[in-house]
PDB file of N, CA, C and O in Angstrom:
ATOM      1  N   MET A   1     -61.366  15.023 -40.503  1.00  0.00           N
ATOM      2  CA  MET A   1     -62.360  14.929 -41.547  1.00  0.00           C
ATOM      3  C   MET A   1     -61.806  15.590 -42.798  1.00  0.00           C
ATOM      4  O   MET A   1     -61.194  16.656 -42.729  1.00  0.00           O
ATOM      5  N   LYS A   2     -62.021  14.959 -43.927  1.00  0.00           N
ATOM      6  CA  LYS A   2     -61.508  15.457 -45.193  1.00  0.00           C
ATOM      7  C   LYS A   2     -62.443  16.508 -45.776  1.00  0.00           C
ATOM      8  O   LYS A   2     -63.656  16.465 -45.571  1.00  0.00           O
ATOM      9  N   ALA A   3     -61.859  17.451 -46.505  1.00  0.00           N
ATOM     10  CA  ALA A   3     -62.653  18.503 -47.126  1.00  0.00           C
ATOM     11  C   ALA A   3     -63.573  17.924 -48.195  1.00  0.00           C
ATOM     12  O   ALA A   3     -64.675  18.429 -48.406  1.00  0.00           O
ATOM     13  N   ASN A   4     -63.127  16.866 -48.871  1.00  0.00           N
ATOM     14  CA  ASN A   4     -63.965  16.241 -49.897  1.00  0.00           C
ATOM     15  C   ASN A   4     -65.240  15.664 -49.301  1.00  0.00           C
ATOM     16  O   ASN A   4     -66.306  15.750 -49.910  1.00  0.00           O
ATOM     17  N   GLU A   5     -65.137  15.083 -48.123  1.00  0.00           N
ATOM     18  CA  GLU A   5     -66.314  14.540 -47.443  1.00  0.00           C
ATOM     19  C   GLU A   5     -67.273  15.664 -47.064  1.00  0.00           C
ATOM     20  O   GLU A   5     -68.491  15.516 -47.162  1.00  0.00           O
ATOM     21  N   LEU A   6     -66.710  16.780 -46.634  1.00  0.00           N
ATOM     22  CA  LEU A   6     -67.544  17.902 -46.214  1.00  0.00           C
ATOM     23  C   LEU A   6     -68.216  18.589 -47.398  1.00  0.00           C
ATOM     24  O   LEU A   6     -69.333  19.089 -47.268  1.00  0.00           O
ATOM     25  N   ARG A   7     -67.556  18.620 -48.537  1.00  0.00           N
ATOM     26  CA  ARG A   7     -68.132  19.272 -49.717  1.00  0.00           C
ATOM     27  C   ARG A   7     -69.400  18.566 -50.192  1.00  0.00           C
ATOM     28  O   ARG A   7     -70.253  19.191 -50.822  1.00  0.00           O
ATOM     29  N   ALA A   8     -69.532  17.287 -49.899  1.00  0.00           N
ATOM     30  CA  ALA A   8     -70.705  16.528 -50.321  1.00  0.00           C
ATOM     31  C   ALA A   8     -71.935  16.866 -49.478  1.00  0.00           C
ATOM     32  O   ALA A   8     -73.061  16.571 -49.880  1.00  0.00           O
ATOM     33  N   LYS A   9     -71.729  17.483 -48.315  1.00  0.00           N
ATOM     34  CA  LYS A   9     -72.841  17.792 -47.423  1.00  0.00           C
ATOM     35  C   LYS A   9     -73.472  19.124 -47.794  1.00  0.00           C
ATOM     36  O   LYS A   9     -72.829  19.992 -48.385  1.00  0.00           O
ATOM     37  N   ASP A  10     -74.749  19.270 -47.435  1.00  0.00           N
ATOM     38  CA  ASP A  10     -75.416  20.549 -47.679  1.00  0.00           C
ATOM     39  C   ASP A  10     -75.213  21.473 -46.476  1.00  0.00           C
ATOM     40  O   ASP A  10     -74.581  21.092 -45.491  1.00  0.00           O
ATOM     41  N   THR A  11     -75.746  22.670 -46.568  1.00  0.00           N
ATOM     42  CA  THR A  11     -75.506  23.696 -45.560  1.00  0.00           C
ATOM     43  C   THR A  11     -76.046  23.294 -44.190  1.00  0.00           C
ATOM     44  O   THR A  11     -75.404  23.557 -43.173  1.00  0.00           O
ATOM     45  N   ALA A  12     -77.202  22.668 -44.152  1.00  0.00           N
ATOM     46  CA  ALA A  12     -77.783  22.264 -42.864  1.00  0.00           C
ATOM     47  C   ALA A  12     -76.905  21.228 -42.170  1.00  0.00           C
ATOM     48  O   ALA A  12     -76.692  21.292 -40.959  1.00  0.00           O
ATOM     49  N   ASP A  13     -76.396  20.270 -42.951  1.00  0.00           N
ATOM     50  CA  ASP A  13     -75.516  19.260 -42.375  1.00  0.00           C
ATOM     51  C   ASP A  13     -74.208  19.872 -41.890  1.00  0.00           C
ATOM     52  O   ASP A  13     -73.669  19.465 -40.860  1.00  0.00           O
ATOM     53  N   LEU A  14     -73.701  20.846 -42.633  1.00  0.00           N
ATOM     54  CA  LEU A  14     -72.465  21.507 -42.220  1.00  0.00           C
ATOM     55  C   LEU A  14     -72.672  22.300 -40.930  1.00  0.00           C
ATOM     56  O   LEU A  14     -71.795  22.324 -40.067  1.00  0.00           O
ATOM     57  N   ASN A  15     -73.823  22.943 -40.798  1.00  0.00           N
ATOM     58  CA  ASN A  15     -74.115  23.663 -39.552  1.00  0.00           C
ATOM     59  C   ASN A  15     -74.221  22.711 -38.375  1.00  0.00           C
ATOM     60  O   ASN A  15     -73.763  23.020 -37.275  1.00  0.00           O
ATOM     61  N   LYS A  16     -74.823  21.555 -38.605  1.00  0.00           N
ATOM     62  CA  LYS A  16     -74.929  20.546 -37.549  1.00  0.00           C
ATOM     63  C   LYS A  16     -73.539  20.026 -37.172  1.00  0.00           C
ATOM     64  O   LYS A  16     -73.242  19.839 -35.992  1.00  0.00           O
ATOM     65  N   GLU A  17     -72.696  19.795 -38.169  1.00  0.00           N
ATOM     66  CA  GLU A  17     -71.324  19.340 -37.935  1.00  0.00           C
ATOM     67  C   GLU A  17     -70.532  20.384 -37.152  1.00  0.00           C
ATOM     68  O   GLU A  17     -69.761  20.041 -36.255  1.00  0.00           O
ATOM     69  N   LEU A  18     -70.723  21.651 -37.492  1.00  0.00           N
ATOM     70  CA  LEU A  18     -70.045  22.730 -36.787  1.00  0.00           C
ATOM     71  C   LEU A  18     -70.456  22.772 -35.313  1.00  0.00           C
ATOM     72  O   LEU A  18     -69.620  22.971 -34.432  1.00  0.00           O
ATOM     73  N   LEU A  19     -71.733  22.587 -35.061  1.00  0.00           N
ATOM     74  CA  LEU A  19     -72.217  22.570 -33.679  1.00  0.00           C
ATOM     75  C   LEU A  19     -71.594  21.418 -32.893  1.00  0.00           C
ATOM     76  O   LEU A  19     -71.181  21.598 -31.747  1.00  0.00           O
ATOM     77  N   GLU A  20     -71.527  20.247 -33.502  1.00  0.00           N
ATOM     78  CA  GLU A  20     -70.931  19.088 -32.834  1.00  0.00           C
ATOM     79  C   GLU A  20     -69.445  19.311 -32.564  1.00  0.00           C
ATOM     80  O   GLU A  20     -68.939  18.935 -31.506  1.00  0.00           O
ATOM     81  N   LEU A  21     -68.748  19.922 -33.519  1.00  0.00           N
ATOM     82  CA  LEU A  21     -67.323  20.179 -33.329  1.00  0.00           C
ATOM     83  C   LEU A  21     -67.088  21.206 -32.232  1.00  0.00           C
ATOM     84  O   LEU A  21     -66.130  21.089 -31.468  1.00  0.00           O
ATOM     85  N   ARG A  22     -67.954  22.213 -32.148  1.00  0.00           N
ATOM     86  CA  ARG A  22     -67.805  23.203 -31.078  1.00  0.00           C
ATOM     87  C   ARG A  22     -68.056  22.578 -29.706  1.00  0.00           C
ATOM     88  O   ARG A  22     -67.396  22.935 -28.730  1.00  0.00           O
ATOM     89  N   LYS A  23     -69.009  21.646 -29.631  1.00  0.00           N
ATOM     90  CA  LYS A  23     -69.248  20.940 -28.365  1.00  0.00           C
ATOM     91  C   LYS A  23     -68.043  20.088 -28.000  1.00  0.00           C
ATOM     92  O   LYS A  23     -67.654  20.016 -26.834  1.00  0.00           O
ATOM     93  N   ALA A  24     -67.451  19.441 -29.006  1.00  0.00           N
ATOM     94  CA  ALA A  24     -66.262  18.629 -28.762  1.00  0.00           C
ATOM     95  C   ALA A  24     -65.103  19.503 -28.291  1.00  0.00           C
ATOM     96  O   ALA A  24     -64.345  19.114 -27.402  1.00  0.00           O
ATOM     97  N   GLN A  25     -64.971  20.678 -28.888  1.00  0.00           N
ATOM     98  CA  GLN A  25     -63.912  21.598 -28.498  1.00  0.00           C
ATOM     99  C   GLN A  25     -64.099  22.047 -27.044  1.00  0.00           C
ATOM    100  O   GLN A  25     -63.138  22.108 -26.278  1.00  0.00           O
ATOM    101  N   PHE A  26     -65.326  22.354 -26.680  1.00  0.00           N
ATOM    102  CA  PHE A  26     -65.608  22.757 -25.300  1.00  0.00           C
ATOM    103  C   PHE A  26     -65.262  21.627 -24.335  1.00  0.00           C
ATOM    104  O   PHE A  26     -64.664  21.856 -23.284  1.00  0.00           O
ATOM    105  N   SER A  27     -65.642  20.413 -24.702  1.00  0.00           N
ATOM    106  CA  SER A  27     -65.357  19.255 -23.853  1.00  0.00           C
ATOM    107  C   SER A  27     -63.850  19.062 -23.686  1.00  0.00           C
ATOM    108  O   SER A  27     -63.372  18.775 -22.588  1.00  0.00           O
ATOM    109  N   LEU A  28     -63.122  19.219 -24.761  1.00  0.00           N
ATOM    110  CA  LEU A  28     -61.665  19.067 -24.674  1.00  0.00           C
ATOM    111  C   LEU A  28     -61.047  20.159 -23.808  1.00  0.00           C
ATOM    112  O   LEU A  28     -60.118  19.898 -23.044  1.00  0.00           O
ATOM    113  N   ARG A  29     -61.559  21.375 -23.926  1.00  0.00           N
ATOM    114  CA  ARG A  29     -61.042  22.460 -23.085  1.00  0.00           C
ATOM    115  C   ARG A  29     -61.294  22.177 -21.603  1.00  0.00           C
ATOM    116  O   ARG A  29     -60.446  22.463 -20.758  1.00  0.00           O
ATOM    117  N   MET A  30     -62.450  21.620 -21.299  1.00  0.00           N
ATOM    118  CA  MET A  30     -62.756  21.291 -19.907  1.00  0.00           C
ATOM    119  C   MET A  30     -61.839  20.171 -19.406  1.00  0.00           C
ATOM    120  O   MET A  30     -61.400  20.187 -18.257  1.00  0.00           O
ATOM    121  N   GLN A  31     -61.557  19.208 -20.273  1.00  0.00           N
ATOM    122  CA  GLN A  31     -60.664  18.125 -19.888  1.00  0.00           C
ATOM    123  C   GLN A  31     -59.248  18.636 -19.647  1.00  0.00           C
ATOM    124  O   GLN A  31     -58.553  18.139 -18.761  1.00  0.00           O
ATOM    125  N   VAL A  32     -58.816  19.620 -20.426  1.00  0.00           N
ATOM    126  CA  VAL A  32     -57.491  20.199 -20.219  1.00  0.00           C
ATOM    127  C   VAL A  32     -57.451  20.932 -18.881  1.00  0.00           C
ATOM    128  O   VAL A  32     -56.481  20.823 -18.132  1.00  0.00           O
ATOM    129  N   SER A  33     -58.502  21.671 -18.595  1.00  0.00           N
ATOM    130  CA  SER A  33     -58.506  22.460 -17.363  1.00  0.00           C
ATOM    131  C   SER A  33     -58.543  21.582 -16.118  1.00  0.00           C
ATOM    132  O   SER A  33     -58.039  21.973 -15.066  1.00  0.00           O
ATOM    133  N   THR A  34     -59.138  20.401 -16.234  1.00  0.00           N
ATOM    134  CA  THR A  34     -59.166  19.490 -15.090  1.00  0.00           C
ATOM    135  C   THR A  34     -58.048  18.454 -15.161  1.00  0.00           C
ATOM    136  O   THR A  34     -57.999  17.526 -14.354  1.00  0.00           O
ATOM    137  N   GLN A  35     -57.159  18.618 -16.126  1.00  0.00           N
ATOM    138  CA  GLN A  35     -55.993  17.757 -16.321  1.00  0.00           C
ATOM    139  C   GLN A  35     -56.372  16.296 -16.530  1.00  0.00           C
ATOM    140  O   GLN A  35     -55.712  15.396 -16.011  1.00  0.00           O
ATOM    141  N   GLN A  36     -57.432  16.068 -17.288  1.00  0.00           N
ATOM    142  CA  GLN A  36     -57.869  14.714 -17.597  1.00  0.00           C
ATOM    143  C   GLN A  36     -57.541  14.309 -19.025  1.00  0.00           C
ATOM    144  O   GLN A  36     -57.688  13.140 -19.382  1.00  0.00           O
ATOM    145  N   LEU A  37     -57.099  15.256 -19.847  1.00  0.00           N
ATOM    146  CA  LEU A  37     -56.841  14.977 -21.255  1.00  0.00           C
ATOM    147  C   LEU A  37     -55.416  14.473 -21.426  1.00  0.00           C
ATOM    148  O   LEU A  37     -54.458  15.148 -21.048  1.00  0.00           O
ATOM    149  N   GLN A  38     -55.285  13.288 -21.995  1.00  0.00           N
ATOM    150  CA  GLN A  38     -53.965  12.714 -22.212  1.00  0.00           C
ATOM    151  C   GLN A  38     -53.378  13.158 -23.542  1.00  0.00           C
ATOM    152  O   GLN A  38     -52.206  13.529 -23.611  1.00  0.00           O
ATOM    153  N   ASN A  39     -54.193  13.123 -24.611  1.00  0.00           N
ATOM    154  CA  ASN A  39     -53.720  13.432 -25.953  1.00  0.00           C
ATOM    155  C   ASN A  39     -54.132  14.856 -26.306  1.00  0.00           C
ATOM    156  O   ASN A  39     -55.242  15.087 -26.786  1.00  0.00           O
ATOM    157  N   THR A  40     -53.236  15.804 -26.069  1.00  0.00           N
ATOM    158  CA  THR A  40     -53.573  17.205 -26.285  1.00  0.00           C
ATOM    159  C   THR A  40     -53.601  17.581 -27.764  1.00  0.00           C
ATOM    160  O   THR A  40     -54.056  18.674 -28.102  1.00  0.00           O
ATOM    161  N   SER A  41     -53.136  16.722 -28.641  1.00  0.00           N
ATOM    162  CA  SER A  41     -53.174  17.037 -30.071  1.00  0.00           C
ATOM    163  C   SER A  41     -54.595  17.015 -30.620  1.00  0.00           C
ATOM    164  O   SER A  41     -54.841  17.506 -31.722  1.00  0.00           O
ATOM    165  N   GLN A  42     -55.525  16.455 -29.869  1.00  0.00           N
ATOM    166  CA  GLN A  42     -56.928  16.426 -30.286  1.00  0.00           C
ATOM    167  C   GLN A  42     -57.492  17.835 -30.418  1.00  0.00           C
ATOM    168  O   GLN A  42     -58.352  18.093 -31.260  1.00  0.00           O
ATOM    169  N   ILE A  43     -57.003  18.739 -29.583  1.00  0.00           N
ATOM    170  CA  ILE A  43     -57.510  20.117 -29.609  1.00  0.00           C
ATOM    171  C   ILE A  43     -57.202  20.754 -30.956  1.00  0.00           C
ATOM    172  O   ILE A  43     -58.071  21.392 -31.549  1.00  0.00           O
ATOM    173  N   GLY A  44     -55.999  20.592 -31.438  1.00  0.00           N
ATOM    174  CA  GLY A  44     -55.613  21.156 -32.723  1.00  0.00           C
ATOM    175  C   GLY A  44     -56.384  20.556 -33.881  1.00  0.00           C
ATOM    176  O   GLY A  44     -56.744  21.257 -34.827  1.00  0.00           O
ATOM    177  N   LYS A  45     -56.639  19.259 -33.808  1.00  0.00           N
ATOM    178  CA  LYS A  45     -57.394  18.582 -34.866  1.00  0.00           C
ATOM    179  C   LYS A  45     -58.823  19.107 -34.935  1.00  0.00           C
ATOM    180  O   LYS A  45     -59.358  19.328 -36.021  1.00  0.00           O
ATOM    181  N   VAL A  46     -59.433  19.303 -33.782  1.00  0.00           N
ATOM    182  CA  VAL A  46     -60.807  19.811 -33.746  1.00  0.00           C
ATOM    183  C   VAL A  46     -60.850  21.249 -34.251  1.00  0.00           C
ATOM    184  O   VAL A  46     -61.776  21.627 -34.969  1.00  0.00           O
ATOM    185  N   ARG A  47     -59.855  22.051 -33.883  1.00  0.00           N
ATOM    186  CA  ARG A  47     -59.809  23.439 -34.358  1.00  0.00           C
ATOM    187  C   ARG A  47     -59.699  23.496 -35.868  1.00  0.00           C
ATOM    188  O   ARG A  47     -60.347  24.320 -36.513  1.00  0.00           O
ATOM    189  N   LYS A  48     -58.875  22.619 -36.436  1.00  0.00           N
ATOM    190  CA  LYS A  48     -58.717  22.602 -37.889  1.00  0.00           C
ATOM    191  C   LYS A  48     -59.986  22.123 -38.577  1.00  0.00           C
ATOM    192  O   LYS A  48     -60.342  22.625 -39.644  1.00  0.00           O
ATOM    193  N   ASP A  49     -60.675  21.149 -37.970  1.00  0.00           N
ATOM    194  CA  ASP A  49     -61.943  20.692 -38.542  1.00  0.00           C
ATOM    195  C   ASP A  49     -62.983  21.812 -38.521  1.00  0.00           C
ATOM    196  O   ASP A  49     -63.744  21.977 -39.474  1.00  0.00           O
ATOM    197  N   ILE A  50     -63.010  22.579 -37.433  1.00  0.00           N
ATOM    198  CA  ILE A  50     -63.929  23.708 -37.343  1.00  0.00           C
ATOM    199  C   ILE A  50     -63.613  24.712 -38.449  1.00  0.00           C
ATOM    200  O   ILE A  50     -64.523  25.236 -39.091  1.00  0.00           O
ATOM    201  N   ALA A  51     -62.344  24.976 -38.669  1.00  0.00           N
ATOM    202  CA  ALA A  51     -61.946  25.921 -39.711  1.00  0.00           C
ATOM    203  C   ALA A  51     -62.358  25.410 -41.090  1.00  0.00           C
ATOM    204  O   ALA A  51     -62.787  26.195 -41.936  1.00  0.00           O
ATOM    205  N   ARG A  52     -62.231  24.103 -41.327  1.00  0.00           N
ATOM    206  CA  ARG A  52     -62.639  23.532 -42.612  1.00  0.00           C
ATOM    207  C   ARG A  52     -64.135  23.720 -42.848  1.00  0.00           C
ATOM    208  O   ARG A  52     -64.560  24.115 -43.934  1.00  0.00           O
ATOM    209  N   VAL A  53     -64.918  23.434 -41.827  1.00  0.00           N
ATOM    210  CA  VAL A  53     -66.371  23.547 -41.962  1.00  0.00           C
ATOM    211  C   VAL A  53     -66.764  25.002 -42.187  1.00  0.00           C
ATOM    212  O   VAL A  53     -67.603  25.297 -43.038  1.00  0.00           O
ATOM    213  N   LYS A  54     -66.161  25.908 -41.430  1.00  0.00           N
ATOM    214  CA  LYS A  54     -66.493  27.325 -41.596  1.00  0.00           C
ATOM    215  C   LYS A  54     -66.094  27.837 -42.972  1.00  0.00           C
ATOM    216  O   LYS A  54     -66.795  28.665 -43.553  1.00  0.00           O
ATOM    217  N   THR A  55     -64.976  27.352 -43.494  1.00  0.00           N
ATOM    218  CA  THR A  55     -64.537  27.752 -44.826  1.00  0.00           C
ATOM    219  C   THR A  55     -65.523  27.278 -45.876  1.00  0.00           C
ATOM    220  O   THR A  55     -65.866  28.032 -46.787  1.00  0.00           O
ATOM    221  N   LEU A  56     -65.983  26.045 -45.765  1.00  0.00           N
ATOM    222  CA  LEU A  56     -66.936  25.512 -46.734  1.00  0.00           C
ATOM    223  C   LEU A  56     -68.285  26.224 -46.640  1.00  0.00           C
ATOM    224  O   LEU A  56     -68.927  26.467 -47.662  1.00  0.00           O
ATOM    225  N   LEU A  57     -68.717  26.556 -45.433  1.00  0.00           N
ATOM    226  CA  LEU A  57     -69.961  27.318 -45.276  1.00  0.00           C
ATOM    227  C   LEU A  57     -69.833  28.683 -45.946  1.00  0.00           C
ATOM    228  O   LEU A  57     -70.774  29.166 -46.577  1.00  0.00           O
ATOM    229  N   ARG A  58     -68.678  29.290 -45.806  1.00  0.00           N
ATOM    230  CA  ARG A  58     -68.462  30.600 -46.438  1.00  0.00           C
ATOM    231  C   ARG A  58     -68.430  30.485 -47.955  1.00  0.00           C
ATOM    232  O   ARG A  58     -68.953  31.348 -48.659  1.00  0.00           O
ATOM    233  N   GLU A  59     -67.809  29.410 -48.462  1.00  0.00           N
ATOM    234  CA  GLU A  59     -67.774  29.183 -49.898  1.00  0.00           C
ATOM    235  C   GLU A  59     -69.178  28.999 -50.453  1.00  0.00           C
ATOM    236  O   GLU A  59     -69.522  29.551 -51.498  1.00  0.00           O
ATOM    237  N   LYS A  60     -69.983  28.217 -49.744  1.00  0.00           N
ATOM    238  CA  LYS A  60     -71.356  27.968 -50.210  1.00  0.00           C
ATOM    239  C   LYS A  60     -72.187  29.248 -50.158  1.00  0.00           C
ATOM    240  O   LYS A  60     -73.027  29.474 -51.029  1.00  0.00           O
ATOM    241  N   ALA A  61     -71.964  30.081 -49.156  1.00  0.00           N
ATOM    242  CA  ALA A  61     -72.704  31.344 -49.058  1.00  0.00           C
ATOM    243  C   ALA A  61     -72.278  32.302 -50.166  1.00  0.00           C
ATOM    244  O   ALA A  61     -73.108  33.048 -50.685  1.00  0.00           O
ATOM    245  N   ALA A  62     -71.021  32.293 -50.528  1.00  0.00           N
ATOM    246  CA  ALA A  62     -70.551  33.179 -51.589  1.00  0.00           C
ATOM    247  C   ALA A  62     -71.010  32.722 -52.967  1.00  0.00           C
ATOM    248  O   ALA A  62     -71.126  33.530 -53.888  1.00  0.00           O
ATOM    249  N   ALA A  63     -71.269  31.428 -53.105  1.00  0.00           N
ATOM    250  CA  ALA A  63     -71.679  30.892 -54.394  1.00  0.00           C
ATOM    251  C   ALA A  63     -73.143  31.231 -54.706  1.00  0.00           C
ATOM    252  O   ALA A  63     -73.558  31.174 -55.864  1.00  0.00           O
ATOM    253  N   LYS A  64     -73.905  31.577 -53.702  1.00  0.00           N
ATOM    254  CA  LYS A  64     -75.327  31.877 -53.914  1.00  0.00           C
ATOM    255  C   LYS A  64     -75.528  33.214 -54.553  1.00  0.00           C
ATOM    256  O   LYS A  64     -76.665  33.616 -54.799  1.00  0.00           O
TER     257      LYS A  64
END
């Protein structure tokens, strides 16, 4: 997900996106532990998306 797309969202949408990404991260971790995940690069992509969302939430909180 691009940072420009995330900047257009408000805080509530970003919190919802963060929750969905954390659920996806948990699911990927479970797939790794049961050796069902083929593409392990997905974990890194989700982690970076989580970091992007958290950064934007922090920026919006600091702007208030």
